[in-house]
N, C-alpha and C positions, 0 to 999 in steps of 0.2 A: 228237627225240636227247639223249643224257645220262641217261636217266630207266631204263634198266638194261643195263647196259654185257657180264654174264652172259647175255641173252638171246638166243634162238636164232637174231635177226638179225643181233644184233652177232658172235655165232660165225661165221654165213657171213659175215660182210665179215669181218671177222679173217684168216679165211683166204685167202679171195681177195687181201687185199691181203701174205699171209706168201707166200702163190706168185709176188707182184709180186718185192718188195722180198728174202724168205728171211726165215725166223721171227726173227732177232737181230736185223731191224730195223724191228721192233713193239713198241709198248709199252704197256701200260696201266696202267702200275705209276703209284698217284698223285702221288710225285715229280715223274715225267715228264710229266703234264698238267700239273701246276702251274707246272713250267718252262717249259713251251712258250707257259703261256698271259702268264707275265709279260713287261714290256717294262722300260723306264725311266720310265714316264709318270708323275708325280705318283700320280695313280690309284691306279697299282700299286703303287706304294711307298708309300702311305697304307694298303694292305692287307696289304702285308708288315709294316709297323708295329704294324698292331694285330692280326696272325694273322686277317686277314677274307680268307675265302676268296675266289678269282677265278673268273670263268665260264670252264669247261679243255672241252676237247676229248674225246670217246670215245678216241680212240686217235691215238698220236705213230706217224708213217711215214718213214725216212730215206729216198730214193730214193739212188742211185748214179748215173742218167742222164735225160738227157730223155726216153728212151721209157718207163720204170719212170716218171716225173711224169705223163706220159700214160696210161698205164695206170692208176694212181692216180685222174686225174680219171675214168676210164672207169668204172672199180668206182663209185666216189663218183655218178656219174650214173645208173648202174645204179639203185642203191640210193636215190638222192634227198638223200645225205645230205651237207651243208656241207664244206669243205674250207678252212681257214683255214693258206696258205705262212707261214712264219717263216723268218729269214737268222736275223743275229747277235743279233737281239731288243734291238735299240739304239735303238728307236724311241721316241717321248714320245705318242703318241697315244694308245695304246691300240691300235693294230692289229693285235695276235697275240691282244686278247681274245677267246676262241672263246663270243660269243654263245648260238649255237646247237647248242653238239657238232659231232660231226662228224669229220673228223681233220685231224691238225696232222700239216702237212707240212713238214718242217722238210728244207732245202735245204743244209744245214753238210756232207755228205758229196759235193757238186757242187763241187768247191773243185779244177780242174784248168785249167791253162791249154792251149789245144788250138791255138792257134797264133801267133807273134806275127811279122809281114809287117814289116821294116825296110825294104821302099824307098815302104811307102805309110804307115807308121808308124801300125799298126794293131793289136789286140789281140785276137784270141778267148778269150772266159772263160764259165766254167761260173761260173753266177748264184750257189751257193754260196762262191765266192772272197772271202778278207777282203781287206782293202785293202793291209795290211801283207804276206801273202802274195802277192799280187799284183806290189805294188813287188821285191821279192826276184827275182823273175822275171823283171821287167826289167830290173833296174840292167846286167846281164850288158852288155845291151844297149844302155847310156846311156839308156835312155829312162823315164820316167816318166809316169804315168797324170792328175798333178799334179791329185789330187783328194783334200785333205786334212781330211775334217769333224773333228769334235769327239768323234764317236763311232770314230773310225778306231783308236783300241786296248780299243775295247770291243767288238768280233766284228763291226760292219760287215761286208755283201758287197754285193759288185758288183749283187746283185737288188735289194737295199736299196736304195742309191746310185739305182738307176735310178725302183724303184718308187714313192717320196715325193718324188723331184724335189729329192734333196738339195742341201746346197751343201758345197763347201771352202775353206779360208781363203784361195786364187786364183785363186776362182773370177772376179774381178774382169778377169781376163787371159784367164783357160786356158779360164772357162767353166765352166757347171755341169754336171753329168753329162748330161742333157737335151741340151745341146750338143755333146757329146765322142759319144757313141753316132751307131753309124754303120745299127747293123741287133738287129732282137730275134728270139731265137725264144721261143716261148710256148704251152705245152698250155692250150687250149682244152674246152672241154665239147662235144659228150660222149667227148671223149680222144683230139682232133686234135692232131698239132702242126704249127704253123705259123709260116712267117718271115716277117717284112717286107720290101722291096727291100735290097738287097747294101749301094744308097748313100742317105742323109737326104734330096740335094738332088736333084729331077728332076719332069719335068712330065709326068709319068705319071697322073693321078689324085691324091686328096687323099692325103696324108702316113698312113695308117695307122700310121707309127712312135710317133708322139707321142700314139694314142690309146691304146695300151698302155705308154706309160711314165708314172707319176705315177697309176697304175689301182689300186694297192696291194694286188692280186692280185683284183678285183673282177671283173676280165672275164677272166682265167687268169693261169696261171703261169708268169712269166719261167723260163725255162732256159739260156740262152747272152745270152752280146749280144760284137758287135765294136764297140772303141771307139778311139776317135782316143787317142794315145800322141803325147807331146813328147818333145825332149832334153831332158835333163837340164841345166837352166841353167850356162853357164860360170861367172857370179857371180850374185852377190846384193849390191844394194848399199842403203842402211838411210838413211832420211831422219826426224825424227821434229820436229811442232808443236805448239803452246803457242795456242790462241784466247782471246781473252776470251770469247767465248761458243760455244756449238754452232751458234747460224747462222753466225756470219763461216764455221766450217768447214764447213758446208756448202756457202756458196757457193764455197769455195775446191775441195772437191773435184767439181761441177757442171763447175768451169773446164776443171779437169784433163781428165774425159770429155769436154765438150764441144770439146774441142781436142784430143780424139782421142788422149791419152796411154793408155798403157796399162799405168799400173804392176800386177803379179802381187799385190800388196797394198793397200789404201787400207782404216784402221779408223779412226772418227772415234768418240771415247767423248765424250760428255757428262759434267758434273760428278758426277753421280752415279756412272754405271759409272765414272768414271776412279779414282775412292774404292777402288772396288772392285778395280778391277785394282793399283793399289798395293798392300792388301793382300796379294792375290796374288803381286805378283810382286818384293815387298820394295822396292819403289820409292818416291819422296814426290812426284812429279811434280805440279803445279796447273796448274790452265785445264782449258777443252776439249780434248783431246788428240788430235792428228791424225799416225798412224801409218803408214810408206808403205814398200813394199819394191816397187824395180824388179830385174828379171832378164833373165836369157839372155846375148847376146852383148856382152860387153864395153865397145864402141861404145856400144850401141846403150843398156844399161842407164845407163851413165854421163850419153848425152844426157838420158834421159828423166829421170832426176833431178835434172838440171841446171834443166829445163822446169819441172817440178813446184814445185822450189825455189823458183821465181823469182814462180809463180802464187801461192806459202802467203804467200811472204813481201810479196807486194804486195796480199795479202787483211789484214795482219796480223797474221800468225805469226810467230812467234817462234819460231826457228831453234835447235832443243835439241841438232842433230847425231844424228850413228847410234845411240848408244847406246840411246836407250828402243827402236828398233822393232828392234833387233837381241836385248835382253833380251826382248819379247813374241815374236820369235820361235822361241829358243832355250826358250821354256815355253810356247808355244804351248797344249800337251795340259794345263796347271798347272788352268787354271780345271774343267776335269772329273775331276782329280783325287778321289780319295776324301780326303775331308775337308775338301775345298774347297768342292766342288760343291753347292747347297742342295739339302736333305732333308726332309722330314714332319718333324716334326709343322708348320714350316715352310712357309705356303701360298704356292705360288710358280706362276708361269706363263710362258711365254716365247712372249709374242704378236706373233712378226715379222711384218712384212706390206712391199709395195713399193707406188710408187708415182712417178709423174713427176715432176720436179725442180719442176713450177711447185705442186706440192700438199705435198713433205714436210714443209715447215716448221711451216705450219699443220697438218698430222695429226699431227706431232709434239706438238705445243703439246697438241692437243685431247687424247690418248690420255693426255698428260701431267696435264693435269686432273680427263680423266673418273677415272682410278685415285685419286689423291691427294686430291681434293675428295671425288669419288662416296663411299670411300669409307674418309673420315677417321677415322671412328669404329672402324671397325681398323684404324689406324695404317697404312694398307699405303701400302705404298714404291713407287716406279719407276724404274727404268734403262734406259737405251737405249746405242746404238751403232751407228752404220752400216757395214756390213762385206761388203757386195757391192755393187757400183757398175755401172752399165749406160751405154749411150751415152746413151739418153732417162732415165732416173731411179734411185732408190735404194733400197734396203730398210733398216728400222730395226729391230734388232734388242733389242725393248725385253720389259724383265719386271716382275713386279707378284710383290711380297712383302706375307706380313701376317706379323711375327715371335711375335704373339703371337693364334697363331687355335682357335677353339672346341675343347674337349677331346674332345667327342662327333664321333665320326668321321664321322655324318649328317652335322650340322650343318656340320661342318669343309668337306665334300664339296659339301655345297648353296651355301657362302660362294664356294667355288673356282669354280663354277659361272655365279655372279652377276659375279665377275670376270673371268671369260672371256665372258659374254654383250657386257659393257658394254667390254668390249675391243675384240673383233670386229668390232660394230654402231659403234663409231667410227670405227674403220677402213675400214668398208663407207661410212660417212656421210663421209668425208675425201677419195674419191678410190684405197681400198687395194683390198687383196682379203684374203680369211679366211688364209690362211699363206701364206709365201714359200719357207721349204724346210726343212719338218720334217714338213711331209701332215697330212691329215683323219684320216683313222684314222675313231675312235668318239667321240673326243673332240669334233669338226667337226663333224659329219657333219650334226647341224641347221641349220647355215646355209647349206649347200650350195643348197637351193633358193631363199633368198633372195639368196645374192651372183648366182647363173646364171638368177634370173626366168623372162625368157619361153621362154631355151634351155632350163630344168632337163626337159621332157618331152620332149626331144628326147635328153637323157642319159639318162632312164630307157628310151627305145624301142632307145637301142643295147646298152644293158645285157639288156634281155628279148631282143635279137634274140643276143647273146653269150651270154648266160647262162639259157637260157629258164626253168629251174627255181631259180634265182636262188641257186645251191649255193656259189658262187665268193666266199671273206670276207663271207659277209652278217651287215648291218647298221653294214657300212664307208661311210664316205665320200655317207651317207645314203637308200642304195640299200633299205635294210629287211630284212626277214627272208625268209627261203627261201620259196617257192612250194610 
């Protein structure tokens, strides 16, 4: 695909797609194709900086309903052309790159809330609705999805939340979207609409719901989802603690979680990332910083905060009071604001991973050493914070930076990939995984076989069963090209 968009076969495909969605909702304009391919990955930003082309689809389609999505997948199956689903384009792993041409399937017209169930506290919505738009329709009911990712104001959609197994800042209490989802509807080849069971908890055979969540469009296109929602908290309580080092903070966080307290937010910054936070928020905090937010019923939030304060002070934490945590909460999207987020020519990458509590300190040490010592000749820097906590472990949101990279784009990309190779393999060697909440896309697909080892052939078998022609977002998750 991509060789001759004006040829007879593409005129036929264009005619069939226009018949599905209407002529006004397809395009082969170069700007539209380029916009569809781009995301917020470092690779895409580097290409924009140097005016380099991205791999684009042959045509863009904007469906308005699940039925239209299924019909687009049918057309693609009939002609054996790739389908690359897209939401708001806020991903960071190259998931929207159209490596093999085909159809860019933009879901942003599918932005309706279909039902709010105030008895069960669920919402059923189309996959293309953005987080802020969904919150506006939940607010009159006193409800919230409680998913507030860094991409919240960058167009991230419900389908994108689920496709990449993303996280929001309040995931420690409310969970990730994969924990909130009850049911999904998916368009799969050769053009069928299928739905998972109406509830996620059952004894009715394997759970197919989580097969589709995190698949990043490689098995089908998410068209709608039913999600658990929560009451808007009555109160929020804030606390902040400084520790001598990150390891004391990790132990405090472990004790909070293993004693089964449930703060909405718990964020622990190492010295390097705390310095970066100071620059962004205009603060002058010292040490390794732990920020805590408890919310919900006033009595419960006060009780939780008292207990967590006792744990943190008992582990050597200096109580800084509520102001730093409240300042962070009020400015939680500031790190992603224009001019504050890193961008090329700086080389950077967020190599977040997750492991159990017994491994997290050693994993952090190993990754810091891998970046700072392994790439010392390039002046590589390493920063980290721990922002999503589980009853069994925590994740590290860590980044590498090279402030003075090679000027040649090809050389810069090569160094970027070498840094990723080293960081991911260090995660895997120390009990972590490829990624915790940004997904795999094209960037990390090369590690999937390594991570899943003996199970990888079975994942390939699932892919071949659901997508026998390999047309669904080919080249992502390590699944390779179309057949």
